[in-house]
C-alpha atoms as one frame of an Amber mdcrd trajectory, in Angstrom:
protein
  56.633   4.194 -20.164  56.098   0.688 -18.650  58.390  -0.637 -21.443  61.241
   1.537 -20.236  60.833   0.345 -16.781  61.152  -3.291 -17.876  64.291  -2.439
 -19.934  65.841  -0.838 -16.925  65.225  -3.925 -14.728  66.570  -6.128 -17.314
  69.746  -4.121 -17.507  70.109  -3.965 -13.713  69.724  -7.681 -13.552  72.357
  -8.211 -16.224  74.598  -5.813 -14.209  74.239  -7.924 -11.103  74.981 -11.075
 -12.955  78.216  -9.612 -14.316  79.204  -8.524 -10.783  78.609 -11.994  -9.535
  80.798 -13.538 -12.407  83.482 -11.096 -11.904  83.519 -11.816  -8.224  83.595
 -15.611  -8.685  86.520 -15.092 -11.158  88.241 -12.826  -8.558  87.945 -15.549
  -5.954  89.107 -18.297  -8.219  92.213 -16.158  -9.135  92.961 -15.597  -5.471
  93.063 -19.295  -4.934
């Protein structure tokens, strides 16, 4: 059970990382 929790946290952090990258690309495209 604890292993699944760690996996879920990792995927969540990865999603946040992707969102930040996409946001930065969007800002650069606007400029």
